[in-house]
N, C-alpha and C positions, 0 to 999 in steps of 0.2 A: 841811348844812355841807360845803363842798367843799375846804377847806384845813385842815390840822392847826393846832391852837392849844394853848397851854399855860396851865393854870390852876394857880396856886400858893397854898397855904394857909400863912400866916405865923403864928408865935406868938412873942411878945416880940421882934419884929424879925428873926426867923430863919425861913428856909424850913423848914417842918415836913414837908410832903408836896407832891407835885405830880401833875397828871394831864395827859397829852398826849392830847387828843382827836384822833382820826383821822377822815378823811372818812366821813360817814355820813348816813343819812336821818333825818328826825325820828321815824320809827317804830322805828329800831334800838334795841334794849335789850340789856343785858348778860345773858347766860344762864349763862356760866361764866367762871372766871378761872384762868389758868395762870401759875405762876411761871416766867418766861423766863430769868432770871438773878438773882443776888443783888441785891435791892433793886428789881427790876422785875417787874411782874405785868401780863400782857396780858388784857384783857377781850374776849370773843367773843360774838357773837349766837348764837342757837340753830342757825343755819345755818352757823356756823363763820367768820363774817366778823369780823376784828379791828376793834374800834371805839375802843380806847383803851389807853394804857399808864400804869399807876400807877407813880409814882416814889416809892417808900416812904421812901427815905433820900436826899434830894437832895444832901446834902453829900458823900456817898460814891460817887455814881454818875457815871461819866464820859460825855462825849459819844460816845466810841467804843463804850462798852457799850450805850448807847441805840440808836445807829445799827446795831449788830450785831443787836439784837433786831428793829429795824424791817426790816432786810434779810431776816432769817429769816422774817418774817411777810408779806413781799411789799409792805411799805410804803416810801414814799419817805424816805430819810434826811433828818435835819434839819441845820441849820447852827448853828454856835456862837452866833450872834446870837439864835437861837430860844430858847436857854437863859438869856439875860441876866436875865430876871426872877428866876431862882434865885439869881443872884449880886448882885442889887440891894440886898439888906438888909445 
């Protein structure tokens, strides 16, 4: 996968959690997880490559907080439109 994409888990019509998949190969697996900021957890491979961001509380996490974490890990920031699935319900 060469582009980030967002997967959202809904419960009773509300976004319960989300996962932002970062560019990775099909062999990349999460080896450790690090809390990057309140409500955001970054998953890393055993070699330290960031492969995803868990959005634990979508209703309370802002675009700027997500982009701050993405910049900190060397990933490309996302746009407001990329988070639209979180606001859809």
